[in-house]
All heavy atoms as an XYZ file, in Angstrom:
892
protein
N       0.828     -1.188      0.020
C      -0.035     -0.035      0.075
C       0.870      1.274      0.007
O       0.563      2.252     -0.632
C      -0.958     -0.054      1.195
C      -1.933     -1.154      1.290
S      -3.010     -1.247     -0.319
C      -4.097     -0.083      0.099
N       2.091      1.209      0.706
C       2.952      2.346      0.821
C       3.448      2.571     -0.531
O       3.522      3.816     -1.079
C       3.949      2.201      1.804
C       3.281      2.145      3.231
C       4.940      3.366      1.869
C       4.210      1.616      4.382
N       4.002      1.465     -1.130
C       4.517      1.519     -2.555
C       3.554      2.125     -3.592
O       3.727      3.089     -4.257
C       5.037      0.242     -3.043
O       6.039     -0.278     -2.048
C       5.524      0.329     -4.426
N       2.285      1.650     -3.476
C       1.153      2.053     -4.434
C       0.947      3.597     -4.190
O       0.790      4.382     -5.140
C      -0.056      1.258     -4.266
N       0.834      4.011     -2.939
C       0.561      5.393     -2.649
C       1.658      6.282     -3.059
O       1.471      7.219     -3.720
C       0.240      5.589     -1.196
O       0.008      6.925     -0.848
N       2.935      5.826     -3.045
C       4.066      6.604     -3.319
C       4.031      6.879     -4.831
O       4.276      7.873     -5.407
C       5.349      5.920     -2.915
C       6.688      6.827     -3.132
C       6.878      7.914     -2.528
C       7.397      6.353     -4.230
C       7.972      8.614     -2.808
C       8.437      7.153     -4.540
C       8.823      8.271     -3.863
N       3.864      5.759     -5.528
C       3.909      5.789     -7.036
C       2.701      6.611     -7.643
O       2.930      7.393     -8.527
C       3.756      4.359     -7.675
C       4.987      3.405     -7.480
C       4.822      2.119     -7.917
C       6.252      4.043     -8.029
N       1.608      6.520     -7.077
C       0.345      7.156     -7.540
C       0.271      8.717     -7.109
O       0.085      9.601     -7.867
C      -0.889      6.447     -7.182
C      -2.200      7.194     -7.569
C      -0.860      5.109     -7.906
N       0.504      8.842     -5.831
C       0.241     10.182     -5.141
C       1.485     11.012     -4.989
O       1.259     12.199     -4.834
C      -0.589      9.866     -3.884
C      -1.914      9.326     -4.308
C      -2.864      9.389     -3.103
C      -4.168      8.781     -3.553
N      -5.084      8.430     -2.495
N       2.691     10.439     -4.892
C       3.973     11.179     -4.712
C       4.504     11.454     -6.136
O       4.889     12.552     -6.541
C       4.845     10.628     -3.821
C       4.395     10.729     -2.418
O       3.518     10.074     -1.882
O       5.046     11.582     -1.685
N       4.566     10.420     -6.958
C       5.211     10.450     -8.276
C       4.160     10.801     -9.315
O       4.528     11.016    -10.466
C       5.867      9.142     -8.588
C       7.164      8.843     -7.786
C       7.790      7.584     -8.160
C       8.126     10.069     -7.750
N       2.853     10.689     -9.041
C       1.770     10.940    -10.028
C       1.768     10.123    -11.220
O       1.322     10.566    -12.270
C       1.823     12.510    -10.273
C       1.999     13.429     -9.057
N       0.951     13.579     -8.186
C       3.082     14.088     -8.695
C       1.368     14.389     -7.234
N       2.702     14.637     -7.518
N       2.127      8.838    -10.967
C       2.068      7.884    -12.131
C       0.712      7.292    -12.096
O      -0.052      7.116    -11.199
C       3.095      6.788    -11.929
C       4.479      7.130    -11.879
C       5.507      5.998    -11.487
C       4.919      7.782    -13.235
N       0.251      6.847    -13.395
C      -1.095      6.214    -13.474
C      -1.045      4.956    -12.738
O      -0.126      4.144    -12.856
C      -1.319      6.042    -14.962
C      -0.108      6.790    -15.638
C       0.870      7.124    -14.682
N      -2.176      4.737    -11.891
C      -2.205      3.491    -11.207
C      -2.062      2.203    -12.029
O      -1.557      1.260    -11.617
C      -3.611      3.396    -10.409
C      -4.728      3.248    -11.247
C      -5.625      4.160    -11.576
C      -5.351      1.906    -11.719
N      -6.669      3.727    -12.387
C      -6.472      2.308    -12.376
C      -4.969      0.636    -11.625
C      -7.369      1.263    -13.053
C      -5.658     -0.359    -12.207
C      -6.920      0.056    -12.999
N      -2.395      2.225    -13.345
C      -2.354      1.156    -14.252
C      -0.861      0.727    -14.525
O      -0.614     -0.494    -14.633
C      -3.036      1.488    -15.639
C      -4.419      1.687    -15.514
C      -4.850      3.160    -15.287
O      -4.099      3.963    -14.748
N      -6.054      3.503    -15.756
N       0.015      1.614    -14.376
C       1.434      1.356    -14.555
C       1.976      0.490    -13.342
O       2.621     -0.528    -13.651
C       2.244      2.717    -14.651
C       3.565      2.421    -15.081
C       4.283      3.764    -15.489
N       5.667      3.638    -15.629
C       6.385      4.667    -15.792
N       5.953      5.884    -15.805
N       7.809      4.524    -15.852
N       1.593      0.819    -12.147
C       1.957      0.008    -10.920
C       1.207     -1.301    -11.024
O       1.849     -2.354    -10.708
N      -0.011     -1.292    -11.295
C      -0.788     -2.628    -11.489
C      -0.134     -3.531    -12.512
O       0.050     -4.757    -12.343
C      -2.215     -2.375    -11.848
N       0.318     -3.044    -13.639
C       0.991     -3.838    -14.711
C       2.367     -4.399    -14.161
O       2.674     -5.569    -14.390
C       1.164     -3.073    -16.009
N       3.065     -3.670    -13.567
C       4.429     -4.161    -12.924
C       4.131     -5.232    -11.992
O       4.785     -6.367    -12.031
C       5.138     -2.944    -12.193
C       6.318     -3.540    -11.526
C       7.453     -3.826    -12.249
C       6.324     -3.804    -10.114
C       8.580     -4.230    -11.604
C       7.410     -4.376     -9.497
C       8.531     -4.712    -10.213
O       9.660     -5.273     -9.682
N       3.204     -5.080    -10.952
C       2.986     -6.157    -10.016
C       2.327     -7.400    -10.603
O       2.538     -8.514    -10.200
C       2.212     -5.614     -8.850
C       3.117     -4.734     -7.975
C       3.279     -3.466     -8.028
C       3.787     -5.455     -6.931
C       4.055     -2.728     -7.202
C       4.497     -4.801     -6.021
C       4.809     -3.423     -6.217
N       1.522     -7.135    -11.672
C       1.016     -8.289    -12.403
C       2.165     -9.309    -12.956
O       2.152    -10.453    -12.894
C       0.122     -7.815    -13.670
C      -0.321     -9.057    -14.422
C      -1.262     -8.454    -15.626
N      -0.452     -7.742    -16.440
C      -0.693     -6.517    -16.798
N      -1.684     -5.861    -16.385
N       0.083     -5.809    -17.692
N       3.312     -8.626    -13.336
C       4.440     -9.401    -13.882
C       5.181     -9.847    -12.780
O       5.923    -10.937    -12.764
C       5.250     -8.562    -14.872
C       4.551     -8.209    -16.089
C       5.509     -7.615    -16.986
N       6.033     -6.279    -16.434
C       5.644     -5.120    -16.540
N       4.407     -4.849    -16.964
N       6.209     -4.030    -15.967
N       5.337     -9.191    -11.635
C       6.306     -9.496    -10.585
C       5.871    -10.437     -9.407
O       6.700    -11.086     -8.818
C       6.786     -8.111     -9.909
N       4.482    -10.333     -9.134
C       4.071    -11.077     -7.976
C       3.811    -12.616     -8.357
O       3.332    -12.977     -9.387
C       2.642    -10.628     -7.665
C       2.527     -9.193     -6.949
C       1.303     -8.801     -6.727
C       3.405     -9.283     -5.615
N       4.307    -13.419     -7.508
C       4.300    -14.823     -7.718
C       2.852    -15.290     -7.370
O       2.372    -16.368     -7.870
C       5.322    -15.640     -6.797
C       6.756    -15.306     -7.221
C       7.569    -16.152     -6.163
C       7.117    -15.722     -8.540
N       2.154    -14.671     -6.544
C       0.838    -15.104     -6.026
C      -0.263    -14.091     -6.528
O      -1.141    -13.748     -6.023
C       0.764    -15.121     -4.553
C       0.971    -13.790     -3.859
O       1.586    -12.826     -4.552
O       0.683    -13.709     -2.649
N       0.050    -13.493     -7.764
C      -0.809    -12.575     -8.427
C      -2.295    -12.993     -8.553
O      -2.576    -14.066     -8.903
C      -0.259    -12.303     -9.822
C      -1.146    -11.372    -10.643
C      -1.163     -9.966    -10.382
C      -2.023    -11.824    -11.575
C      -1.872     -9.087    -11.021
C      -2.836    -10.820    -12.271
C      -2.806     -9.489    -11.963
O      -3.557     -8.654    -12.639
N      -3.138    -12.151     -8.103
C      -4.612    -12.332     -8.258
C      -5.182    -11.021     -9.013
O      -5.075     -9.950     -8.503
C      -5.168    -12.457     -6.855
C      -6.683    -12.613     -7.071
O      -7.422    -11.645     -7.112
O      -7.204    -13.680     -7.057
N      -5.713    -11.296    -10.211
C      -6.017    -10.076    -11.066
C      -7.050     -9.103    -10.367
O      -6.786     -8.007    -10.231
C      -6.492    -10.602    -12.441
C      -6.858     -9.447    -13.313
N      -5.892     -8.813    -13.946
C      -8.038     -8.861    -13.726
C      -6.519     -7.777    -14.727
N      -7.711     -7.851    -14.530
N      -8.131     -9.770     -9.818
C      -9.128     -8.879     -9.224
C      -8.572     -8.018     -8.104
O      -8.847     -6.836     -7.934
C     -10.309     -9.701     -8.891
N      -7.855     -8.872     -7.192
C      -7.346     -8.190     -6.009
C      -6.392     -7.103     -6.344
O      -6.395     -5.956     -5.718
C      -6.626     -9.226     -5.109
C      -6.218     -8.768     -3.797
C      -7.499     -8.481     -2.785
O      -8.521     -9.316     -2.963
N      -7.315     -7.528     -1.913
N      -5.463     -7.360     -7.375
C      -4.462     -6.344     -7.699
C      -5.054     -5.170     -8.338
O      -4.855     -4.037     -7.838
C      -3.436     -6.974     -8.696
C      -2.325     -6.071     -8.999
O      -1.568     -5.729     -8.239
N      -2.105     -5.813    -10.292
N      -5.952     -5.278     -9.190
C      -6.530     -4.166     -9.932
C      -7.387     -3.322     -8.853
O      -7.287     -2.116     -8.952
C      -7.553     -4.579    -11.040
C      -6.836     -5.376    -12.084
C      -5.708     -4.433    -12.919
O      -4.596     -4.686    -12.584
N      -6.169     -3.571    -13.657
N      -8.177     -3.986     -8.097
C      -9.070     -3.227     -7.158
C      -8.179     -2.522     -6.088
O      -8.529     -1.351     -5.727
C     -10.124     -4.093     -6.488
C     -11.233     -4.632     -7.559
C     -11.998     -5.734     -6.818
C     -11.913     -3.527     -8.063
N      -7.095     -3.119     -5.635
C      -6.276     -2.395     -4.565
C      -5.642     -1.184     -5.284
O      -5.480     -0.141     -4.608
C      -5.212     -3.314     -4.057
C      -5.653     -4.299     -3.063
O      -6.747     -3.943     -2.385
N      -5.161     -5.425     -2.799
N      -5.122     -1.348     -6.525
C      -4.515     -0.187     -7.192
C      -5.550      0.979     -7.333
O      -5.304      2.166     -7.120
C      -3.884     -0.558     -8.543
C      -2.466     -1.106     -8.226
C      -2.191     -2.519     -7.973
C      -1.335     -0.419     -8.072
N      -0.868     -2.636     -7.802
C      -0.285     -1.335     -7.719
C      -0.977      0.949     -8.023
C       1.026     -0.942     -7.512
C       0.415      1.415     -7.844
C       1.288      0.402     -7.493
N      -6.781      0.554     -7.869
C      -7.823      1.593     -7.925
C      -8.213      2.225     -6.625
O      -8.395      3.457     -6.551
C      -9.058      0.870     -8.550
C      -8.857      0.584    -10.030
C     -10.134     -0.080    -10.629
O     -11.303      0.093    -10.060
N      -9.869     -0.973    -11.572
N      -8.367      1.428     -5.577
C      -8.528      2.055     -4.226
C      -7.453      3.034     -3.850
O      -7.787      4.156     -3.351
C      -8.675      0.796     -3.259
C      -9.098      1.387     -1.967
C     -10.208      1.599     -1.318
C      -8.145      1.659     -0.782
N     -10.369      2.039     -0.171
C      -9.019      2.028      0.310
C      -6.718      1.594     -0.552
C      -8.439      2.543      1.472
C      -6.329      2.001      0.609
C      -7.104      2.335      1.631
N      -6.257      2.612     -4.022
C      -5.188      3.551     -3.671
C      -5.232      4.824     -4.374
O      -4.962      5.954     -3.884
C      -3.772      2.894     -3.775
C      -2.608      3.798     -3.732
C      -3.582      1.770     -2.723
N      -5.470      4.690     -5.652
C      -5.465      5.788     -6.593
C      -6.764      6.723     -6.356
O      -6.826      7.772     -6.828
C      -5.584      5.412     -8.029
N      -7.777      6.188     -5.600
C      -8.970      6.960     -5.408
C      -9.894      7.009     -6.523
O     -10.784      7.915     -6.770
N      -9.896      5.953     -7.386
C     -10.581      5.934     -8.517
C     -11.527      4.728     -8.677
O     -12.438      4.707     -9.576
C      -9.653      5.783     -9.911
O      -8.910      4.636     -9.834
C      -8.636      7.014     -9.893
N     -11.530      3.799     -7.757
C     -12.405      2.600     -7.778
C     -13.775      2.825     -7.428
O     -14.125      3.945     -6.864
N     -14.634      1.925     -7.464
C     -16.058      1.949     -6.935
C     -16.058      2.190     -5.612
O     -17.029      2.891     -5.061
C     -16.691      0.686     -7.376
C     -16.914      0.578     -8.928
C     -17.893     -0.553     -9.217
N     -19.082     -0.488     -8.644
C     -20.181      0.238     -8.986
N     -20.061      1.080     -9.933
N     -21.434      0.049     -8.356
N     -15.096      1.724     -4.792
C     -15.097      1.867     -3.365
C     -13.818      2.728     -3.012
O     -12.882      2.244     -2.266
C     -15.079      0.564     -2.655
C     -15.181      0.650     -1.039
O     -15.588      1.663     -0.570
O     -14.588     -0.279     -0.523
N     -13.700      3.961     -3.380
C     -12.613      4.724     -3.413
C     -12.480      5.575     -2.126
O     -11.582      6.380     -1.880
C     -12.415      5.605     -4.634
N     -13.368      5.466     -1.229
C     -13.363      6.296      0.062
C     -12.405      5.692      1.081
O     -12.433      4.448      1.227
C     -14.740      6.347      0.607
N     -11.506      6.376      1.643
C     -11.318      7.902      1.500
C     -10.326      7.948      0.336
O      -9.216      7.769      0.370
C     -10.773      8.240      2.686
C     -10.107      7.135      3.307
C     -10.790      5.881      2.814
N     -10.864      8.674     -0.821
C      -9.935      8.843     -1.974
C      -8.753      9.725     -1.594
O      -7.708      9.735     -2.318
C     -10.688      9.434     -3.184
C     -11.213     10.884     -2.954
C     -10.339     11.888     -3.413
C     -12.367     11.147     -2.328
C     -10.678     13.211     -3.207
C     -12.791     12.506     -2.177
C     -11.852     13.521     -2.508
O     -12.256     14.781     -2.233
N      -9.037     10.450     -0.588
C      -7.866     11.459     -0.325
C      -6.776     10.894      0.658
O      -5.824     11.715      1.037
C      -8.556     12.622      0.435
C      -9.466     12.264      1.662
C      -8.873     12.064      2.928
C     -10.772     12.153      1.396
C      -9.751     11.544      3.937
C     -11.718     11.741      2.507
C     -11.087     11.451      3.673
N      -6.750      9.641      0.910
C      -5.606      9.014      1.733
C      -4.454      9.082      0.974
O      -4.351      8.578     -0.181
C      -6.122      7.603      2.211
C      -5.034      6.941      2.983
C      -5.345      5.566      3.365
N      -6.314      5.740      4.543
C      -7.200      4.911      4.869
N      -7.502      3.888      4.161
N      -7.959      5.260      5.862
N      -3.411      9.592      1.509
C      -2.022      9.630      1.141
C      -1.139      9.125      2.245
O      -0.918      9.739      3.182
C      -1.577     11.081      0.654
C      -0.168     10.969      0.025
C      -2.611     11.592     -0.377
N      -0.580      7.957      2.003
C       0.348      7.400      2.969
C       1.616      8.225      2.966
O       2.207      8.403      1.966
C       0.722      5.937      2.805
C      -0.396      4.942      2.929
C      -1.165      4.467      1.907
C      -0.744      4.644      4.414
C      -2.114      3.540      2.138
C      -1.818      3.757      4.606
C      -2.510      3.188      3.462
N       2.116      8.573      4.244
C       3.349      9.226      4.356
C       4.465      8.064      4.817
O       4.325      7.501      5.752
C       3.274     10.145      5.545
C       4.559     10.916      5.863
O       5.625     10.458      5.656
N       4.412     12.213      6.228
N       5.384      7.949      3.767
C       6.375      6.834      3.932
C       7.052      6.972      5.178
O       7.404      5.885      5.932
C       7.334      6.950      2.758
C       6.475      7.677      1.647
C       5.588      8.660      2.525
N       7.420      8.157      5.677
C       8.210      8.276      6.923
C       7.315      8.058      8.060
O       7.846      7.351      8.990
C       8.695      9.757      7.135
C       9.821     10.074      6.087
O      10.624      9.248      5.710
O       9.707     11.236      5.550
N       6.114      8.400      8.157
C       5.308      8.065      9.257
C       4.902      6.591      9.256
O       4.965      6.042     10.390
C       3.849      8.929      9.122
N       4.796      6.020      8.143
C       4.624      4.459      8.135
C       5.829      3.802      8.724
O       5.707      2.689      9.436
C       4.188      4.009      6.729
C       2.988      4.460      6.243
C       1.809      4.031      6.925
O       1.695      2.837      7.189
N       1.011      4.906      7.456
N       7.076      4.218      8.330
C       8.307      3.608      8.753
C       8.496      3.737     10.300
O       8.729      2.804     10.939
C       9.518      4.265      8.136
C      10.714      3.266      8.229
C      11.952      3.853      8.817
N      11.883      5.308      9.273
C      12.032      5.584     10.459
N      12.092      4.866     11.457
N      12.169      6.940     10.781
N       8.151      4.945     10.723
C       8.157      5.173     12.135
C       7.298      4.363     12.966
O       7.614      3.792     13.947
C       7.978      6.705     12.535
C       9.119      7.559     11.932
C       8.722      9.018     11.998
O       7.582      9.406     12.594
O       9.473      9.851     11.507
N       6.117      4.149     12.404
C       5.088      3.322     13.085
C       5.321      1.860     13.077
O       5.171      1.141     14.057
C       3.765      3.588     12.551
C       2.554      2.846     13.176
C       1.219      3.303     12.637
N       0.143      2.594     13.196
C      -1.070      2.671     12.960
N      -1.452      3.414     11.945
N      -2.024      1.976     13.638
N       5.729      1.333     11.922
C       5.843     -0.084     11.670
C       7.239     -0.605     11.782
O       7.441     -1.888     11.818
C       5.152     -0.437     10.459
C       3.662     -0.258     10.440
C       3.171      0.729      9.756
C       2.874     -1.073     11.346
C       1.732      1.089      9.923
C       1.473     -0.800     11.388
C       0.915      0.307     10.644
N       8.283      0.212     11.621
C       9.650     -0.245     11.593
C      10.498      0.755     12.335
O      11.528      1.351     11.792
C      10.095     -0.423     10.095
C      11.374     -0.931     10.034
O      11.926     -1.788     10.955
O      12.211     -0.830      8.918
N      10.188      1.023     13.594
C      10.826      2.104     14.306
C      12.424      1.872     14.464
O      13.168      2.856     14.527
C      10.233      2.172     15.759
C       9.653      0.787     15.867
C       9.221      0.352     14.440
N      12.910      0.577     14.469
C      14.287      0.288     14.634
C      14.935      0.127     13.256
O      16.130     -0.325     13.211
C      14.422     -0.915     15.500
C      13.889     -0.877     16.910
O      14.001      0.345     17.343
O      13.295     -1.795     17.425
N      14.257      0.346     12.145
C      14.727      0.270     10.744
C      15.168     -1.198     10.421
O      15.993     -1.420      9.555
C      15.964      1.207     10.462
C      15.529      2.687     10.568
C      16.766      3.566     10.537
C      14.648      3.005      9.429
N      14.737     -2.167     11.140
C      15.088     -3.585     10.891
C      14.750     -4.077      9.467
O      15.495     -4.580      8.735
C      14.405     -4.517     11.859
N      13.516     -3.721      9.025
C      13.167     -4.073      7.689
C      13.968     -3.273      6.630
O      14.385     -3.803      5.666
C      11.606     -3.816      7.547
C      11.121     -4.255      6.177
C      10.721     -5.577      5.995
C      11.022     -3.330      5.100
C      10.295     -5.954      4.581
C      10.542     -3.752      3.928
C      10.150     -5.035      3.558
O       9.702     -5.450      2.383
N      14.050     -1.937      6.893
C      14.684     -1.211      5.826
C      16.166     -1.567      5.807
O      16.764     -1.698      4.621
C      14.584      0.418      6.291
C      15.478      1.175      5.398
C      13.179      0.776      6.251
N      16.780     -1.851      6.881
C      18.289     -2.321      6.835
C      18.479     -3.577      6.164
O      19.334     -3.848      5.454
C      18.839     -2.413      8.246
C      19.127     -1.063      8.936
C      19.652     -1.204     10.349
N      19.562      0.041     11.024
C      20.248      1.207     10.787
N      21.031      1.249      9.791
N      19.954      2.193     11.574
N      17.410     -4.500      6.173
C      17.574     -5.731      5.483
C      17.535     -5.555      4.008
O      18.255     -6.344      3.299
C      16.349     -6.646      5.889
C      16.298     -7.890      5.135
C      15.208     -8.848      5.611
N      15.312    -10.154      4.846
C      14.291    -11.061      4.847
N      13.241    -10.820      5.748
N      14.519    -12.041      4.183
N      16.780     -4.556      3.463
C      16.666     -4.551      2.044
C      17.417     -3.321      1.461
O      17.471     -3.236      0.258
C      15.199     -4.386      1.691
C      14.417     -5.661      2.205
C      13.603     -5.755      3.185
C      14.402     -6.894      1.527
N      13.079     -7.035      3.252
C      13.801     -7.769      2.210
C      15.272     -7.423      0.431
C      13.510     -9.117      1.906
C      15.013     -8.824      0.045
C      14.261     -9.636      0.872
N      17.855     -2.431      2.299
C      18.562     -1.195      1.765
C      19.965     -1.058      2.440
O      20.196     -0.514      3.456
C      17.713      0.069      2.110
C      18.533      1.342      1.484
C      16.369      0.011      1.530
N      20.909     -1.777      1.729
C      22.133     -1.761      2.275
C      22.910     -0.531      2.379
O      23.777     -0.271      3.117
C      23.025     -2.860      1.402
N      22.479      0.411      1.485
C      23.196      1.740      1.487
C      22.794      2.717      2.559
O      23.329      3.631      2.664
C      22.814      2.447      0.114
C      23.156      1.661     -1.119
C      22.091      0.540     -1.462
O      20.998      0.527     -0.935
O      22.470     -0.282     -2.407
N      21.819      2.283      3.379
C      21.220      3.231      4.375
C      22.398      3.540      5.268
O      23.267      2.685      5.574
C      20.229      2.440      5.176
C      19.535      3.246      6.360
C      18.597      4.359      5.613
C      18.603      2.508      7.131
N      22.551      4.873      5.659
C      23.627      5.275      6.549
C      24.961      5.265      5.958
O      26.079      5.229      6.643
C      23.615      4.653      7.905
C      22.372      4.806      8.627
O      21.768      5.855      8.556
O      21.952      3.937      9.486
N      25.069      5.287      4.627
C      26.247      5.376      3.790
C      26.236      6.570      2.803
O      25.175      6.902      2.524
C      26.563      3.988      3.092
O      25.741      4.020      1.988
C      26.426      2.773      3.916
N      27.411      6.904      2.340
C      27.407      8.001      1.365
C      26.671      7.551      0.092
O      26.164      8.480     -0.657
C      28.807      8.329      1.048
C      29.504      7.753      2.219
C      28.696      6.589      2.883
N      26.548      6.265     -0.133
C      25.912      5.805     -1.386
C      24.297      6.059     -1.299
O      23.558      5.832     -2.331
C      26.247      4.340     -1.607
N      23.802      6.239     -0.218
C      22.297      6.348      0.043
C      21.953      7.632     -0.571
O      22.331      8.759     -0.362
C      21.974      6.411      1.504
C      20.485      6.345      1.758
C      19.767      5.131      1.596
C      19.711      7.389      2.231
C      18.485      4.983      1.785
C      18.387      7.308      2.462
C      17.788      6.077      2.316
O      16.428      6.030      2.522
N      20.850      7.505     -1.526
C      20.435      8.693     -2.336
C      19.663      9.803     -1.469
O      19.052      9.426     -0.528
C      19.481      8.024     -3.396
C      19.094      6.914     -2.902
C      20.253      6.349     -1.909
N      19.796     10.997     -1.903
C      19.092     12.059     -1.313
C      17.508     11.932     -1.679
O      17.244     11.209     -2.680
C      19.568     13.426     -1.859
N      16.668     12.507     -0.880
C      15.330     12.465     -1.163
C      15.081     13.020     -2.528
O      15.711     14.070     -3.003
C      14.530     13.369     -0.170
C      14.564     12.764      1.253
C      13.627     13.531      2.159
N      13.614     13.039      3.449
C      12.605     12.060      3.846
N      11.717     11.644      3.090
N      12.746     11.554      5.016
N      14.157     12.344     -3.242
C      13.744     12.769     -4.605
C      12.653     13.676     -4.663
O      12.434     14.219     -5.778
C      13.554     11.425     -5.506
C      12.401     10.506     -4.990
S      12.285      9.136     -5.791
C      11.968      9.618     -7.519
N      11.936     13.869     -3.574
C      10.786     14.797     -3.625
C      10.441     15.180     -2.231
O      11.011     14.627     -1.185
C       9.663     14.207     -4.420
C       9.177     12.821     -3.829
C       8.267     12.806     -2.545
C       8.360     12.183     -5.004
N       9.570     16.283     -2.158
C       9.003     16.627     -0.853
C       7.596     16.078     -0.760
O       6.826     16.456     -1.493
C       8.936     18.231     -0.886
C       8.351     18.894      0.352
O       7.678     18.142      1.102
O       8.485     19.988      0.654
N       7.527     15.160      0.106
C       6.235     14.386      0.399
C       5.009     15.407      0.514
O       3.967     15.215      0.007
C       6.276     13.432      1.366
C       4.990     12.742      1.734
N       4.419     11.830      0.863
C       4.166     12.983      2.650
C       3.208     11.519      1.369
N       3.028     12.192      2.527
N       5.295     16.382      1.505
C       4.075     17.320      1.684
C       3.709     18.049      0.401
O       2.518     18.314      0.269
C       4.460     18.238      2.858
C       4.667     17.593      4.117
C       3.433     16.749      4.563
O       2.303     17.144      4.370
N       3.636     15.507      5.106
N       4.598     18.426     -0.385
C       4.233     19.297     -1.578
C       3.530     18.233     -2.497
O       2.545     18.603     -3.191
C       5.542     19.832     -2.161
C       5.280     20.443     -3.623
C       4.305     21.541     -3.599
O       3.904     22.105     -2.455
O       3.795     21.957     -4.585
N       4.001     17.007     -2.714
C       3.500     16.087     -3.697
C       2.045     15.701     -3.164
O       1.117     15.467     -3.939
C       4.335     14.881     -3.882
C       5.685     15.144     -4.320
C       5.598     16.090     -5.729
O       4.638     16.135     -6.451
O       6.577     16.851     -5.877
N       1.900     15.681     -1.933
C       0.595     15.261     -1.274
C      -0.409     16.443     -1.625
O      -1.572     16.152     -2.051
C       0.694     15.156      0.217
C      -0.606     14.873      0.911
C      -0.401     14.708      2.454
N      -1.696     14.307      3.197
C      -2.646     15.032      3.417
N      -2.685     16.343      3.128
N      -3.727     14.464      4.050
N       0.081     17.740     -1.436
C      -0.785     18.760     -1.799
C      -1.246     18.804     -3.311
O      -2.395     18.941     -3.633
C      -0.016     20.067     -1.521
C      -0.932     21.342     -1.644
C      -0.179     22.545     -1.761
N       0.821     22.754     -2.874
C       0.355     22.817     -4.135
N      -0.918     23.045     -4.456
N       1.318     22.945     -5.094
N      -0.299     18.492     -4.137
C      -0.622     18.396     -5.523
C      -1.599     17.282     -5.973
O      -2.518     17.474     -6.676
C       0.689     18.075     -6.381
C       0.441     17.749     -7.920
C       1.556     19.417     -6.308
N      -1.383     16.021     -5.247
C      -2.173     14.985     -5.539
C      -3.637     15.260     -5.035
O      -4.533     14.946     -5.760
C      -1.695     13.710     -4.810
N      -3.771     15.830     -3.821
C      -5.137     16.128     -3.388
C      -5.784     17.196     -4.149
O      -7.152     17.213     -4.454
C      -5.040     16.629     -1.874
C      -4.616     15.511     -0.931
C      -4.552     16.036      0.483
C      -5.679     14.321     -0.970
N      -5.043     18.158     -4.671
C      -5.659     19.259     -5.633
C      -6.112     18.558     -6.880
O      -7.243     18.856     -7.380
C      -4.586     20.316     -5.862
N      -5.379     17.612     -7.359
C      -5.741     16.959     -8.642
C      -6.973     16.071     -8.523
O      -7.800     16.078     -9.278
C      -4.471     16.111     -9.114
C      -4.862     15.450    -10.478
O      -5.354     16.100    -11.357
O      -4.517     14.194    -10.587
N      -6.924     15.337     -7.312
C      -8.154     14.451     -6.995
C      -9.289     15.312     -6.797
O     -10.475     15.033     -7.213
C      -7.887     13.736     -5.802
C      -6.933     12.543     -5.957
C      -6.446     11.943     -4.634
C      -7.558     11.308     -6.757
N      -9.193     16.554     -6.219
C     -10.426     17.361     -6.004
C     -10.994     17.854     -7.375
O     -12.154     17.970     -7.497
N     -10.042     18.191     -8.327
C     -10.532     18.655     -9.598
C     -11.283     17.541    -10.282
O     -12.200     17.755    -10.914
C      -9.314     19.131    -10.419
C      -8.857     20.519    -10.049
C      -7.814     21.043    -11.123
N      -6.614     20.272    -11.131
C      -5.666     20.449    -10.148
N      -5.659     21.409     -9.295
N      -4.404     19.774    -10.285
N     -10.762     16.336    -10.152
C     -11.397     15.195    -10.906
C     -12.678     14.848    -10.279
O     -13.614     14.329    -10.869
C     -10.440     13.889    -10.774
C      -9.350     13.941    -11.763
C      -8.735     12.714    -12.067
N      -7.438     12.657    -11.186
C      -6.923     11.625    -10.724
N      -7.405     10.391    -11.004
N      -5.789     11.655    -10.068
N     -12.992     15.164     -9.090
C     -14.169     14.743     -8.284
C     -15.264     15.842     -8.635
O     -16.412     15.589     -8.305
C     -13.967     14.675     -6.809
C     -13.063     13.514     -6.490
C     -13.666     12.689     -5.550
N     -12.840     11.427     -5.400
C     -13.220     10.246     -5.776
N     -14.289      9.968     -6.405
N     -12.440      9.175     -5.555
N     -15.023     17.014     -9.095
C     -15.974     18.073     -9.275
C     -16.693     17.902    -10.677
O     -16.315     17.191    -11.578
C     -15.283     19.414     -9.284
C     -14.715     19.842     -7.961
C     -14.013     21.132     -7.937
O     -13.718     21.707     -9.059
N     -13.587     21.576     -6.803
């Protein structure tokens, strides 16, 4: 859900692009579940409430991985000079996503 929210609401990619990637990548792929979850995250499905939900990756990490155990397992570059700088300002992208969603709902 965090990945989907980041791709759709922070990077402003079409939800279909993420759905297509996971269709190819998931070993336990289920078409209906995948498509509906992506539509839900994008706020475009039949049950899109709350369409305005935008997951904050930092808040999710603090809540569910406060010791960075999961992150350290998968991101070897953490705490090294090779770790990339932030690519965007989440609060600004959230504002843009919500404004866009508001325009589409009118």
